[in-house]
N, C-alpha and C positions, 0 to 999 in steps of 0.2 A: 299636780294635777290638774285640782279646782281650776287652779289662777290660768292652766293653758286653756279650759275650757271658757273660762269668764273669758279672755281674752279675744278667743276664738267669735265669741260668743256677739261678743259688743262689733267686733269688726264685720262679721258677717250682715250683723243690724245695720251697721252703719251705709254699706254694699248697697242693701236692700234698700234703704230710703235714699240713696242717690242713683240708684237705679230705676226704683218708679218715681221719683226725681224728674229723672230725663224722659223714661218715659212721656211723663206726664208733660211737659213741656213742649215734645212730638206733637203730640195727639194735637195741644191747644194750637200748635203751629200752623197745621193743615187745619182741623175741623174749625176753627174758633177764629181764625189767621192774627190769631193773639202773640208777637213778636215774644222772644224770650232767651235767655240765653244758658246750654247744656251746661255742667260742670263736665268737662271732660276729663277721661282717665282716674278718677277717683274711684267710682264704685269699682269701676274691674279692679283695681289693683289693688285696693281695700279686702275686696271680696278675695281673690286668688292669696292673698297674705291668709286670710283668714280662714280659708279652706287646707291651705299648707301647715298651719299651725293647727289645726284639728285633730286632736288624738283618736282619730278612727284607721281604722287599719282600711286601706281600697278606695279612701278619699281623697289622696293627694291626685290622682288619675284625673280627677277631674278640674285641675288646676284652674284650664282653658275656659268655663263656663261662665263665669262673671263678663270675663274678658270679650266674648261673643254674645252675651244677652245684652250687658249695657251699651246702648246706642252712641254713648262718648265715648267708645273705647277704638276696636275695629273697624264696626260700621261707620263710624264718623270719619277714622281716620282712611279708610277706602274708598269713602265717598270724595274725600278730600283729595286724593289720589288721581282716582277717577277723573275727577273736573279737570285738575291742570294738566294730566297727558291728554285731556280731551283740549284744551286749550292750547296746549303746544302743538299739535297737531294739525289747529285749526291753522295755525300762521304761517 
């Protein structure tokens, strides 16, 4: 049980670092015009795995939260899909 808590905590901590890094990169991109590359999918997927492994009742229904919060996951994929659809409609 302690091993499961430890693995979950490490995965969630890694996820938080990746999510905060992606947010920092996005703010730097728009405010300072400093260009950098986000780490796609890592923060959301690792956070989801960490939440699914966490031995707390009721927490598993929130598996989707890291995927939505991380700008490198669902928001980025949705923006890319929207951009591609927009380009194809213009043709």
